[in-house]
N, CA, C and O atoms as a DFTB+ gen file, in Angstrom:
344 C
 N C O
     1  1      23.113      41.345      46.051
     2  2      23.336      41.395      47.044
     3  2      24.547      42.151      46.901
     4  3      25.287      42.059      45.921
     5  1      24.830      43.232      48.327
     6  2      26.315      43.759      48.084
     7  2      26.538      43.105      49.635
     8  3      25.636      42.665      50.347
     9  1      28.279      43.173      50.032
    10  2      29.093      42.802      51.412
    11  2      28.026      43.508      52.652
    12  3      27.735      43.090      53.772
    13  1      27.550      44.914      51.812
    14  2      26.547      45.771      53.566
    15  2      25.135      44.347      53.572
    16  3      25.121      43.485      54.450
    17  1      24.518      44.378      52.898
    18  2      22.903      44.014      53.645
    19  2      23.707      42.073      53.966
    20  3      23.358      41.466      54.978
    21  1      24.281      41.699      53.388
    22  2      24.707      40.101      53.409
    23  2      25.571      40.093      55.111
    24  3      25.701      39.056      55.763
    25  1      26.050      41.394      55.555
    26  2      26.376      41.091      56.902
    27  2      25.576      41.307      57.613
    28  3      25.587      40.851      58.756
    29  1      24.764      41.970      57.210
    30  2      23.343      42.062      58.282
    31  2      22.890      40.704      58.673
    32  3      22.576      40.460      59.838
    33  1      22.844      39.731      57.642
    34  2      22.496      38.326      57.798
    35  2      22.971      37.423      58.593
    36  3      22.449      36.333      58.827
    37  1      24.304      37.978      59.181
    38  2      25.012      37.489      59.849
    39  2      24.147      36.999      61.633
    40  3      23.433      37.703      62.348
    41  1      24.510      35.878      61.790
    42  2      23.915      35.692      63.547
    43  2      22.745      35.776      63.262
    44  3      21.974      35.338      64.117
    45  1      22.339      36.160      62.415
    46  2      20.201      36.140      62.733
    47  2      19.914      34.541      62.546
    48  3      20.414      33.751      61.745
    49  1      19.060      34.369      63.431
    50  2      18.020      33.135      63.784
    51  2      17.761      32.195      62.941
    52  3      17.571      32.910      61.957
    53  1      17.549      30.750      62.427
    54  2      16.829      30.216      61.593
    55  2      16.028      29.681      62.502
    56  3      16.174      29.568      63.720
    57  1      15.087      29.331      61.729
    58  2      13.524      28.833      62.750
    59  2      12.579      28.126      61.786
    60  3      12.168      28.688      60.770
    61  1      12.326      27.193      62.038
    62  2      11.659      26.520      61.794
    63  2       9.993      26.430      62.309
    64  3       9.891      25.626      63.235
    65  1       8.952      26.932      62.002
    66  2       7.712      27.271      63.158
    67  2       8.211      27.947      64.034
    68  3       7.821      27.263      64.981
    69  1       9.072      29.193      64.747
    70  2       9.215      29.670      65.712
    71  2      10.082      28.920      66.493
    72  3      10.122      29.064      67.715
    73  1      11.060      27.812      65.648
    74  2      11.915      27.014      67.135
    75  2      12.968      27.154      66.230
    76  3      13.050      26.896      65.029
    77  1      14.321      27.941      67.617
    78  2      15.499      28.236      66.695
    79  2      16.260      27.041      66.486
    80  3      16.361      26.341      67.493
    81  1      17.086      26.421      64.970
    82  2      17.830      25.377      64.734
    83  2      18.901      25.341      65.085
    84  3      19.625      24.508      65.631
    85  1      19.087      27.487      64.323
    86  2      20.652      27.720      64.669
    87  2      20.787      29.344      64.173
    88  3      19.906      30.201      64.240
    89  1      22.121      29.485      63.674
    90  2      22.256      30.826      63.124
    91  2      23.099      30.474      62.185
    92  3      23.757      29.459      61.958
    93  1      22.917      31.855      61.500
    94  2      23.861      32.378      60.212
    95  2      25.646      32.235      60.622
    96  3      26.025      32.771      61.662
    97  1      26.181      31.840      60.154
    98  2      27.974      32.272      60.740
    99  2      28.406      32.323      59.598
   100  3      29.624      32.237      59.752
   101  1      28.054      32.470      57.777
   102  2      28.664      33.005      56.640
   103  2      27.838      32.753      56.147
   104  3      27.081      31.793      56.295
   105  1      27.819      34.311      54.848
   106  2      26.445      34.533      53.790
   107  2      27.570      34.004      52.832
   108  3      28.609      34.662      52.877
   109  1      27.550      32.754      51.828
   110  2      28.534      32.239      50.569
   111  2      27.355      32.739      49.284
   112  3      26.201      32.417      49.000
   113  1      28.428      33.742      48.702
   114  2      28.182      34.361      47.352
   115  2      29.118      33.591      46.500
   116  3      30.201      33.082      46.789
   117  1      28.340      33.625      45.181
   118  2      28.691      33.114      43.779
   119  2      29.789      34.451      43.270
   120  3      29.867      35.600      43.703
   121  1      30.660      33.665      42.046
   122  2      30.988      34.650      41.649
   123  2      30.960      36.013      41.152
   124  3      31.856      36.850      41.049
   125  1      29.339      36.052      40.778
   126  2      28.864      37.058      39.950
   127  2      28.328      37.840      41.229
   128  3      27.558      38.784      41.052
   129  1      28.664      37.522      42.335
   130  2      28.386      38.520      43.902
   131  2      26.937      37.866      44.948
   132  3      26.784      38.032      46.158
   133  1      25.949      37.044      43.894
   134  2      24.748      36.531      44.425
   135  2      24.702      35.853      45.599
   136  3      25.637      35.718      46.388
   137  1      23.565      35.414      45.705
   138  2      23.941      34.534      47.396
   139  2      23.350      33.358      47.323
   140  3      22.151      33.182      47.106
   141  1      24.528      32.160      47.581
   142  2      24.460      31.093      47.153
   143  2      23.450      30.562      48.326
   144  3      22.259      30.322      48.125
   145  1      24.031      30.435      49.425
   146  2      23.473      30.572      50.685
   147  2      24.017      30.210      51.895
   148  3      25.204      29.994      51.653
   149  1      23.793      30.013      53.137
   150  2      24.395      30.418      53.964
   151  2      25.175      29.188      54.939
   152  3      25.130      28.000      54.621
   153  1      25.825      29.647      56.060
   154  2      26.468      28.536      56.443
   155  2      25.936      28.337      58.116
   156  3      26.224      29.176      58.969
   157  1      25.230      27.260      58.381
   158  2      25.212      27.813      59.985
   159  2      25.698      27.534      61.153
   160  3      26.468      26.585      61.000
   161  1      25.669      27.780      61.988
   162  2      26.004      27.415      63.116
   163  2      24.739      26.744      63.965
   164  3      23.871      27.452      64.476
   165  1      24.741      25.376      64.047
   166  2      22.773      24.703      64.242
   167  2      23.401      24.665      65.883
   168  3      24.478      25.127      66.259
   169  1      22.380      23.979      66.686
   170  2      21.949      23.995      67.920
   171  2      22.736      23.050      68.716
   172  3      23.049      23.304      69.879
   173  1      23.122      21.770      68.010
   174  2      23.459      20.668      67.927
   175  2      25.523      20.637      67.480
   176  3      26.279      19.688      67.274
   177  1      25.720      21.895      67.496
   178  2      27.140      22.036      67.157
   179  2      27.622      22.031      65.938
   180  3      28.739      22.442      65.623
   181  1      26.646      21.482      65.075
   182  2      27.241      20.646      63.757
   183  2      27.607      21.881      62.617
   184  3      26.542      22.494      62.531
   185  1      28.324      22.360      61.953
   186  2      27.905      23.256      60.926
   187  2      26.669      22.514      59.710
   188  3      26.435      21.309      59.796
   189  1      26.099      23.205      58.843
   190  2      25.227      23.003      57.801
   191  2      25.346      24.054      56.526
   192  3      25.676      25.240      56.522
   193  1      25.014      23.312      55.615
   194  2      24.615      23.898      54.350
   195  2      23.568      24.385      54.620
   196  3      22.812      23.700      55.309
   197  1      22.987      26.154      54.057
   198  2      21.502      26.490      53.747
   199  2      21.253      27.080      52.461
   200  3      21.314      28.301      52.317
   201  1      20.911      26.114      51.294
   202  2      20.864      26.581      50.314
   203  2      20.081      28.208      50.011
   204  3      19.062      27.547      49.811
   205  1      19.617      29.692      49.795
   206  2      19.198      30.075      49.568
   207  2      18.292      30.177      49.549
   208  3      17.622      30.761      50.401
   209  1      17.628      29.282      47.882
   210  2      16.956      29.231      47.561
   211  2      15.976      28.312      48.644
   212  3      14.794      28.643      48.555
   213  1      16.157      27.570      49.328
   214  2      15.258      26.486      50.579
   215  2      15.197      27.683      51.505
   216  3      14.888      27.168      52.579
   217  1      15.309      28.925      51.694
   218  2      15.051      29.495      52.943
   219  2      14.038      30.873      52.391
   220  3      13.881      31.372      51.277
   221  1      13.493      31.175      53.686
   222  2      12.807      32.574      53.529
   223  2      13.048      34.068      54.627
   224  3      12.551      34.399      55.703
   225  1      14.002      34.658      53.761
   226  2      14.746      35.757      54.807
   227  2      14.273      36.647      55.050
   228  3      14.041      37.404      54.108
   229  1      13.856      37.074      56.443
   230  2      13.307      38.214      56.501
   231  2      14.280      39.089      57.460
   232  3      15.478      38.819      57.543
   233  1      13.674      40.172      58.190
   234  2      14.858      41.350      58.312
   235  2      14.690      40.601      59.730
   236  3      14.510      39.533      59.145
   237  1      14.584      40.196      61.228
   238  2      15.295      39.742      62.024
   239  2      14.831      37.926      62.475
   240  3      14.740      37.359      63.564
   241  1      14.613      37.429      60.964
   242  2      14.968      35.691      61.264
   243  2      14.809      35.015      59.709
   244  3      14.027      35.458      58.868
   245  1      15.704      33.859      59.501
   246  2      15.220      32.715      58.034
   247  2      14.633      32.160      58.631
   248  3      14.803      32.021      59.843
   249  1      13.793      31.689      57.998
   250  2      12.510      30.508      58.283
   251  2      12.673      29.619      57.024
   252  3      12.714      29.962      55.843
   253  1      12.770      28.158      57.687
   254  2      12.504      27.301      56.538
   255  2      11.704      26.493      56.864
   256  3      11.300      26.442      58.025
   257  1      11.157      25.421      55.634
   258  2      10.026      25.039      56.058
   259  2      10.301      23.483      56.584
   260  3       9.305      22.828      56.888
   261  1      11.339      22.995      56.677
   262  2      12.072      21.610      56.997
   263  2      13.230      21.656      57.445
   264  3      13.982      21.918      56.506
   265  1      13.842      21.528      58.489
   266  2      14.840      21.065      58.477
   267  2      15.850      20.085      57.740
   268  3      17.034      19.913      58.030
   269  1      15.140      19.495      56.748
   270  2      15.633      18.824      55.663
   271  2      15.932      19.151      54.577
   272  3      16.013      18.548      53.507
   273  1      16.125      20.295      54.928
   274  2      16.725      21.318      53.586
   275  2      18.379      21.664      54.156
   276  3      19.411      21.545      53.495
   277  1      18.273      22.023      55.276
   278  2      19.694      21.344      56.001
   279  2      21.003      20.575      54.617
   280  3      20.711      19.801      53.705
   281  1      21.984      20.985      54.853
   282  2      22.769      20.423      54.155
   283  2      24.022      19.906      55.261
   284  3      24.313      20.579      56.249
   285  1      24.790      18.428      54.869
   286  2      25.725      18.604      55.880
   287  2      26.873      18.581      55.803
   288  3      26.998      19.274      54.793
   289  1      28.042      18.271      56.138
   290  2      28.967      19.431      56.384
   291  2      29.951      18.942      55.428
   292  3      30.931      19.635      55.156
   293  1      29.716      17.522      54.770
   294  2      30.601      17.088      53.564
   295  2      29.979      18.017      52.149
   296  3      30.639      17.679      51.166
   297  1      29.042      18.945      51.824
   298  2      28.365      18.970      51.648
   299  2      28.672      21.058      51.373
   300  3      28.849      21.665      50.317
   301  1      28.619      21.559      52.732
   302  2      28.912      23.000      53.186
   303  2      30.721      22.887      52.635
   304  3      31.154      23.784      51.912
   305  1      31.554      21.828      53.026
   306  2      32.781      22.039      52.404
   307  2      33.202      21.947      50.612
   308  3      34.225      22.346      50.056
   309  1      31.743      21.130      49.906
   310  2      31.955      21.633      48.650
   311  2      31.581      23.219      48.176
   312  3      32.251      23.800      47.323
   313  1      30.660      23.703      48.709
   314  2      30.502      25.032      48.333
   315  2      31.304      26.152      49.021
   316  3      31.280      27.306      48.594
   317  1      32.187      25.685      50.358
   318  2      33.062      26.401      50.730
   319  2      34.115      26.484      49.672
   320  3      34.600      27.577      49.381
   321  1      34.454      25.485      49.138
   322  2      35.976      25.613      48.195
   323  2      34.859      26.471      46.881
   324  3      35.682      26.902      46.073
   325  1      34.104      26.681      46.610
   326  2      33.365      27.190      45.188
   327  2      32.591      28.432      45.374
   328  3      31.675      28.590      44.567
   329  1      32.833      29.698      46.608
   330  2      31.966      30.738      46.395
   331  2      32.996      31.244      47.522
   332  3      34.053      30.682      47.806
   333  1      32.509      32.358      48.083
   334  2      32.948      33.771      48.535
   335  2      32.642      33.589      49.983
   336  3      31.873      32.630      50.061
   337  1      32.886      34.059      51.123
   338  2      32.400      34.138      52.680
   339  2      32.042      35.579      52.606
   340  3      33.008      36.324      52.771
   341  1      31.218      35.996      52.457
   342  2      30.780      38.162      52.915
   343  2      30.463      37.853      54.557
   344  3      30.153      38.776      55.310
């Protein structure tokens, strides 16, 4: 993926069974430009990391099978330090 399509995934709702849990704030990419995951702005006010492999990325929403796939702020800091924000 390139910067263009990734920008389209910003502020997209992340849902579980049709319930919005948060929205994408940043798309994080590796050195090769591949999507690693998303920084989420969750409805409880906490920022979390969603690995791309745990997401079903659609045109109008990103679906997850469980909120347990979200990683906390410590892990988010780790990914921020090792990736590039798109």
